[in-house]
C-alpha positions in Angstrom: 26.8 -12.4 50.7 25.1 -11.6 47.4 26.5 -8.1 46.8 29.4 -7.7 44.4 29.9 -4.0 45.1 30.2 -2.2 48.4 30.5 1.5 49.3 33.3 2.4 51.6 32.6 5.3 54.1 35.0 6.7 56.7 35.4 9.7 58.9 38.4 10.7 61.0 38.0 13.5 63.5 40.3 16.5 63.0 42.3 15.9 66.1 43.5 12.6 64.6 44.3 13.8 61.1 47.9 13.1 59.9 48.4 10.0 62.1 47.8 7.3 59.5 44.5 6.2 61.0 42.5 6.8 57.9 44.9 4.9 55.7 45.0 2.0 58.1 41.2 1.8 58.4 40.6 2.1 54.6 43.2 -0.6 53.9 41.6 -2.9 56.4 38.1 -2.3 55.0 39.3 -3.0 51.5 41.2 -6.2 52.5 38.1 -7.4 54.5 35.8 -6.7 51.5 38.0 -8.6 49.0 39.3 -11.5 51.2 36.5 -12.2 53.6 33.4 -11.0 51.8 34.5 -11.8 48.2 33.5 -8.4 46.9 34.4 -7.6 43.4 34.3 -3.8 43.5 34.6 -1.3 46.3 33.6 2.3 45.7 34.0 5.5 47.8 32.7 9.0 47.3 34.7 12.1 48.1 33.8 15.8 48.1 35.6 17.5 45.1 37.0 20.1 47.5 38.5 17.5 49.8 41.8 16.8 48.1 43.2 15.1 51.2 40.5 12.5 51.2 40.8 11.9 47.5 44.6 11.4 47.8 44.1 9.0 50.7 41.6 6.9 48.7 43.9 6.9 45.7 46.9 5.9 47.9 44.9 2.9 49.1 44.4 1.6 45.6 41.1 3.2 44.5 41.0 4.8 41.0 39.2 8.0 40.0 36.1 7.0 38.1 34.7 10.5 37.5 32.2 12.8 39.0 28.8 11.9 40.4 25.8 13.9 41.6 25.0 12.8 45.2 21.7 13.1 46.8 21.2 16.3 48.7 21.6 16.4 52.5 18.6 17.6 54.4 19.9 21.1 55.0 21.9 21.7 51.7 21.3 21.9 48.0 22.4 19.1 45.7 26.1 18.2 46.0 28.7 16.8 43.7 31.2 14.2 44.5 34.1 12.3 43.0 33.6 8.6 42.7 36.7 6.4 43.3 36.6 2.7 43.0 38.5 -0.5 42.8 38.1 -3.2 40.2 
C-alpha cells in the first residue's frame, strides 16, 4: 500500500450507543491501519456539535488537530468539522 495517511469513518446506530461498539471498532481499525497496512497517520473528522464522537476518538488515541471546513453535503450548506489524528 502506498498511502501513509488514512481517514477513519464510522457510524453506530442509535439503538447501539453506549455499548462500547464504537470504541471496539475504532480501536480495531487503528490497530489494523498501523500493524497490517503500515500507515503512519490516521485521521478522523467529527461534527463540532458531536462531543460524544470527539470524546470517543480522543479516548482511542487520536489528538485534536484543529478545525477544518468540510465539503458541503448535497442538501446542506458548507459544514465545519473537527479533525482528529494520530501521529
